[in-house]
N, C-alpha and C positions, 0 to 999 in steps of 0.2 A: 388648323384654324376652323372656326365655325363660320364658313364663308357666307352662308345665307343669313347669318344674324349679326356678325361682328363687322362694323364699319371698317373699310380698308384703312382709313387714316388711323383710327384707334388701334387696330391690329398692328400696323407698322410701328407706331410709336411704342407699343408694348414690347415688340421685338427689339427695338433699338435700345430701350431702357434695360433690357436683360431680365425683365420681370416675367415670372410665370403668372397664371391666373390667381393663385392663392396670394402671392406677394402683392399683386395689384389690388386684390380685394382688401388685404390688410392695410395697405397704404391709404386706400380711399376711405376706409373706415376711420383712420386717424384724421384725414382731411374733413370728413363729415362732422367729427366731434368738435373740430375747431370752427368750421363754417357750416352749421346745420341747415342753412337755407340755400346752399349752393347746389342747384338742381343738376348741374352737369356732373357733379361727383356721384350723385345717386344713379344717374344714367350710366356712367362708366362702370360703377360697381355692379350694376345689373348685368352688363356685358361680361364682366369677370365671372359673375355667378353662373351665367350661361356656359361659359368656358369650363367651369367646374362641375357642370351637370346638375345644378340646383335651380331649376326654373322657378320654383315658388318664391325663393329669395329674390330672384330677378324681378318677378312680378311685383313684389312688395316695394322694391326700390323704384321701379318705373312708375308705380302708382303715386309714390311720394313725390317723384320728379314732376309728375303731372299736376299734383296739388300746388306745387310751386310755380309751374309753368303751364297753366291749363290750356293755352291756345297753341300748343306745339303739335302740329300735325305729324312731325317726324317721331315724336315720343309716342303718339297714339299708334302709328304704324308699327313701331318696334314692340309695343305692348301687345298688339294684335298677333304678332308672331309668337310671343310667349304663350298667349292663350291657345294658339294652335298647337304648340308643343305640349301643352297640358291637356289637350283634347277638348277644349271648350270653344267650339267653332262659332257658337252664337255670340259669345262675348268678343271673339276675334272680329266678327263681322261688324258688331256695334262700334268697335274702335276704329276700324278702317273707314266706315261710313262717316264717322266724325272727322277723320283726317281729310277725307274728300271734301266735306263741307267747308273745312277751314282752308283747304288748298286745292280748289277745283281745277287748277291748271297743271297739276303734277301727274304726269303719266304713270309714274311708278305706283301711285296710290290706286289707280284703276286696275293696274296689273295685279297688285296685291289683293284687291277685292275680288278679282277674277279667280285667284287661287282659292280664296275662302269659299266662293260660290261653288267651285268644283268640289271642295271638301264636303260641302253640304248637299251635293248632288244636283245643284242648280246650274246645269251646264249651259242652258240657253242664256241665262243671266251672265254667266262667265264670258260667253262670246260677245255679248253686248258691251261688257266692260272692256274687253280687249279692243274692240272697234274704237271705243273712246280713247283708250290709251294710245293706240297707234296713230290716231288723228293728231295727237299732241307730240308724239315722238315715234316716227315711222320705223326706226331701227332699234327698238327696244326688245332685246332678246327675251327677257322675262315675259313679255306680253305674248310673244309667239309660243313660248312654252305653255302658258296657261291655255291658250286657244287650242293648241295641239291636243292637250289632255281633254279638253271639253269636246272637241270634235270626235276624238276616239270614242268617248262614252256615248256620243250621239250617233255612232256607227258611220261617220263620214271619214273613212280611213284614208282616202287619198288626200283630203285636206289636212288631216292630222299629221300625216307623214311629211307633207310639203311644209307645214309650219315648223315641225321639228327640225327639218333640214335647214330652213331659213334661220332658225335660232342658232344652230351650230355654225352656219356660215358667218353670222354676225359675231358670235363669241364662241370659238372652239374650245374655250376653257370652262364653259358652263356645264357642270356635270348634269344638272337637271334637264338640259336639252337632250342629252343622250338618253336619259331615263324616259322622257316622254316619247322619243323615237322608238325606244324598246317596247313601250306599251303599244304603239301603233303596229310594230312588227308582230308582237304577240297576238294582237287581235286579228292580224292577217294569217296567223298560223305559222309564222316563221320564227320558231322558238330559238333556233341557233343564232340568228342575227339579234334577237332580243337579248339573249344572254351576253353576247359580245358587247352590246351597247351598255348593258347594266354594269358589266365589269369595268368598262371605261368610265362610266359615270361615278362609280365608287372610287376609282383611282383619282379622279379630279376633285371629288367632294366627299371625302370619307366620313363626314359628320352630318350628312343629310339623312334624316329619318325617312323621308319619302323614298329614297333610292334603296335603302336597305330593306324596307318593307316590300318594294316591288320585286327585288331579287328573291326575297324569302318566299313570296307568293309563287314566283316562277318555279323555284325548287319544289315547293309544296305540291304544285299541280303536276309536276313531272316525277313525283314519288321519290325525290332525293331528300329524304326526311331529315337525315343528319345535317345536311347543309342548310335546309330550311330552318331547323332548330337554331343553328348557330347564327343565322342572319336575324331571326326574330330576337335572339338574345342581345345582339348588338343594338337593334332598334329599341329594346327595353332599356338598355344602358343610356341611350340618348334621350329617351322620353319615358321615365319610370312611372309617370302618372297617367299613361294612356291605357285605359282598360282594354280596348279592342286588341292590342298587341298580345296581352296575356291570353285572351281568348284564342287568338291565332296559334300561339305557341302551344297552348293547352291542347288544341286539336291535333297538332303534330305529335305531342306526347301520348295522346290516346292511341294514335295509329302505331306508335312505337311500343305500345303497351307498357310505357313507363308511368305506371298509375300514380305513384307518389309525386312525381314531378308534375304530372297533369293536375293533381289535386292542389299542389302549391300554386300553380298558375291560376286556377279558377278561384281559389281563395283570394288571391290578389285582385282579380277582376271584380269579385263581389265586394271587396273592401272599397274599391273605387266607384263601383256602380251597382249598388245592391238591388236595384229593381230590373236588372237585365235578365230576362228569361233564358237567354242563351248561356249565360254564366251558370245559372242553376242547373240547366240540362247538362252542361259539360261536367260540372262537379258530380252530378248524379252518375254520369258514365264512369268517372274515375272511381267513385265508391263501388259501382257495380264491378269494375275490374278488380277491385280489392276484396270482393265478395262481402262487402258491408251492405247487405241488402236493405236493412232498415233505413240507413242514412240515404242510400240511393233513392229509395221510394219517397222519403221526405223531400229530397231536393226536386225530384220530378213533380211532386205534388205542388211545391211552391211555384215551379215554372207554369203549371196549369192554372194556378190561382192568378198569376200575373198576366197570362195570355190564354184564356180558356178556349179561344177559337183556333188555336194552333195545334196541328196534328202531332208534331214531333214529340212533345212531352208525354202524350198518351202512349205513343209507340215506345218511348224510352222506358216509361213505368211498366208498360206491358212486358217488355223484355226482362226487366228485373223481377217482376212477379212470376214470370215463366221460370226464370232461374231459381227462384225461391219455391217453386212447385205449388204456387197458388194459382192453379189453372183457371178457375172460373173468373177470378178477378183479372187475370192476365187477358183472358178472352174478351172481357168487357172493355178493357182499355184498347185492345187492338181493333175491336169493332168500331170504337169511337174514332180512332185514328183514321180508319178507312172511310168512315162516314164523313169526316171533315176533309179528307184528301183521297178521293176515289182512285187516283192513280199512284198511290203510295206503294211502290214496289216492295220496299223493305218490310212494310207492315204485312203485306200478303205473304212474304217469305216467312216472317216470324209466326204468323198465324198458321201457315202450313206446317211448320215445325211443331207448333203446339198441338195441332190436330194429330200429327204422327205420334207424339208422346201420349195422347189420349186414345191411341189405337183407332182413330177415325180416319183411315187411310184414303177413303174416297174423297172426303172433304179436303184432305191434304193435297191430293192430286189436283182438285179444282183450284185451290189457292195458288199452287205453283204454276198452274196453267194461266191464271189471271196475271201473275207476275210476268210471265213470258209474253203475254199479249201486250203488256206495257213496254217490254224491252226484249225483242226476239234474240238479241245477242248476249243475254245475261247467263253466263255459264253456270253459276250456282243454282239457278232456277231449274236447269235441265238435270243437274245432279240430284237436287231435292226430289224432283218428280220421279226421276229414275229409281231412287230408293223406295219411294212410296209404291210405285208400280211393282217393284221386286217383292215387296212385302205382300202385295195383293196377288202374287203369283203370275204377274204379267211380264214374263221374262223378255219377250220380244220388244215390248215398249220400253222396258228398263234398259236393255242393251242399246236401243236407238238413242234414248235420252242421254245416257252416260257417254256414248261415243260423241254425241254432239257437244257435250260439256267439255270433253277432252280437246276437240277440234277448236273450240272457241277460246279456250284458256291460254293465257300467256304467262301465268304465274307458275313457277316450277313446283312450289309446295302444293298448290291446288292440283296440278297435274298428277302429282304422286298420289294424292287422295283419290282422284278419279280412276287412276289405273288400279288401285286396290279395289275400288268398288266394281270395276269391270271384271276383275278376276273373280270376285265374289258372285257376281251375276252369272258368270259363265260356268260356275261349278254345278 
């Protein structure tokens, strides 16, 4: 059941009748043909459509229900959830604000508005909403969940954990309460407890987009890419119109070097949000991986047009131009990336590699050294500088840098590369 969307009474009545979501939708369609102004039938069919994973059809029915019953705060609150599922947080906020205006004494509406404020990054506003909600209903678990999330984002981790624990105490069956406690644990650096809570959250509420996304991000950050991919896939099944999830899964596919899969994800993201520079950059990386340099350059160029003050698309286009052996154009882009972002470690690394290819080894050493000033623990920087020193005949410096790269590295494939370089330097 979609616990966060489907009303308990409606869900139970559906189960008792023996209908599945499709059967319910078909029956309600027949009822609407007979009674086209029965707003309850549109509302119930919307819930069935949500169960079927077709939120746009649900949105249409809820909009019709609201035309017939324009002063229903509950219908507005339900439509706000559908807008959230479709990724339109501003329309979700407009609906819940209208619901609050119609029903200012309903604690749940303030808690819902707090959720949307969190989605929009307005965490202080979310805290204010929760204060209002709890003044009306002191034991509302959803309000504590919303405030826990907001406090975590405001780096008030003790308060975030306390609110999550309070929500679990009030309602130990509320999956989202375990999910926000997992966020607090993650922000504290306790990833093991965070994962345990997310697993529990999914067991309690397997249809919550929020929870699948959080576990996917945890897997992503801990380099469990196959598991991250699978969780993002589940999130896409729950909300296929949410562009940012395709971006997230596309990023995982890039790291897995599954270029065709990444390309598909970024195509979907661009269909949903064609003005997002991140989607153009991601697709540019996918084309780069496929060695389609012309299309990669075109996509990074479009990202630059959309956001010319952003360093990353210049870096990305510079990498592609480097791979296409257009060294002067590549150098111009990497220079621009560094001008926009003077601490852009990867841009210094790429420019260092470009200088090596141009046999300008002294400048390569300088760029690798700049990268290491930004991050003293960056093992590839030591390896790159070590190779440049070796080419210049600086064997002692090369051996020192390569040894440091080996000591810092935790990746077995990279360690094998460094060991080969050390053997070469020792010959």
